[in-house]
C-alpha positions in Angstrom: -57.3 -43.6 -83.3 -60.3 -41.5 -82.4 -61.1 -41.5 -78.7 -64.7 -41.9 -77.4 -66.1 -38.8 -75.7 -66.5 -40.7 -72.4 -62.8 -41.7 -72.5 -61.8 -38.1 -73.1 -63.9 -36.8 -70.2 -62.6 -39.6 -67.9 -59.0 -38.5 -68.6 -60.0 -34.8 -68.1 -61.5 -35.5 -64.7 -58.5 -37.5 -63.7 -56.2 -34.7 -64.7 -58.4 -32.2 -62.8 -58.0 -34.3 -59.6 -54.2 -34.5 -60.2 -53.8 -30.8 -60.6 -56.0 -30.0 -57.5 -54.1 -32.6 -55.4 -50.8 -31.0 -56.4 -51.7 -27.3 -56.2 -54.7 -27.1 -53.9 -57.2 -24.2 -53.8 -56.6 -20.5 -53.8 -54.6 -19.8 -57.0 -55.5 -17.9 -60.1 -57.4 -19.6 -62.9 -54.4 -19.1 -65.2 -52.3 -21.3 -63.0 -54.8 -24.1 -63.0 -55.2 -23.7 -66.8 -51.5 -24.1 -67.4 -51.2 -27.0 -65.1 -54.2 -28.8 -66.5 -52.9 -28.2 -70.0 -49.6 -29.8 -69.0 -51.4 -32.8 -67.4 -53.7 -33.4 -70.4 -50.8 -33.1 -72.9 -48.8 -35.6 -70.7 -51.8 -38.0 -71.2 -51.4 -37.6 -75.0 -54.4 -35.4 -75.6 -54.6 -32.6 -78.1 -55.1 -29.3 -76.2 -55.9 -25.8 -77.5 -56.0 -22.9 -75.0 -57.9 -19.6 -75.1 -59.9 -20.6 -78.2 -62.0 -17.8 -79.7 -65.8 -18.3 -79.6 -67.3 -16.6 -82.7 -70.6 -14.8 -82.2 -72.8 -13.8 -85.1 -75.8 -11.5 -84.8 -78.1 -11.3 -87.8 -75.3 -12.7 -90.0 -72.8 -10.2 -88.8 -69.6 -11.3 -86.9 -69.3 -9.5 -83.6 -65.8 -9.0 -82.4 -66.5 -9.4 -78.7 -63.6 -11.5 -77.5 -65.2 -14.6 -75.9 -62.7 -17.3 -75.3 -62.9 -20.8 -73.9 -60.1 -21.9 -71.5 -59.3 -25.3 -72.9 -60.5 -27.3 -76.0 -59.6 -31.0 -75.6 -59.4 -33.3 -78.6 -61.4 -30.7 -80.6 -64.5 -32.2 -78.8 -64.7 -31.1 -75.1 -64.7 -27.6 -73.7 -63.2 -27.2 -70.2 -64.0 -24.0 -68.4 -61.9 -23.3 -65.3 -62.9 -21.2 -62.4 -61.3 -20.4 -59.0 -64.3 -18.9 -57.1 -65.9 -19.2 -53.7 -68.8 -21.1 -55.4 -70.1 -21.7 -58.9 -73.4 -20.0 -59.9 -76.0 -20.9 -62.5 -74.5 -18.1 -64.6 -71.2 -20.1 -65.0 -73.2 -23.1 -66.2 -75.2 -21.0 -68.7 -71.9 -19.4 -70.0 -70.5 -22.9 -70.8 -73.8 -24.0 -72.3 -73.8 -20.9 -74.6 -70.2 -21.7 -75.6 -71.3 -25.2 -76.5 -74.2 -23.9 -78.6 -72.1 -21.2 -80.4 -69.4 -23.8 -81.3 -72.0 -26.5 -82.1 -70.4 -28.9 -79.6 -72.0 -31.4 -77.2 -69.9 -31.7 -74.0 -68.3 -29.3 -71.6 -66.8 -29.5 -68.2 -67.0 -26.7 -65.7 -64.5 -27.0 -62.8 -64.0 -24.8 -59.7 -60.5 -25.3 -58.3 -61.1 -23.0 -55.3 -62.5 -25.8 -53.1 -61.0 -27.9 -50.3 -62.1 -31.1 -52.0 -63.4 -31.8 -55.5 -65.8 -34.5 -54.4 -68.7 -32.0 -54.1 -71.1 -32.3 -57.0 -70.8 -28.6 -57.6 -67.0 -28.6 -58.1 -66.9 -30.5 -61.4 -69.9 -30.2 -63.6 -70.5 -31.9 -66.9 -72.7 -29.8 -69.2 -74.4 -31.4 -72.2 -75.8 -29.4 -75.1 
């Protein structure tokens, strides 16, 4: 059964809240990535981590090492941050990943906050 994109993003958001409630702010991004991967797999979703983002310039493949944190169900990119605050640069980075991978939806999350209810803690980016 193929899940609808809104169902996938709903489960991702729920898993993000679960991880944040369990771990709280102040840890490294890698810790949140591992915990979120665990939660999403527990929900039965297919997860790939540290997926390479290919970049081509004038038809030539550039080996530059861009990687996305999580790819969920081959359709949603999740970029994890643990920063004092998100900046426009982080949103543009995710939008560029979406464009390079020809995907539509990404979620940018900052776990280094006291509460995730702030609109700038979980951001849905649409390409």
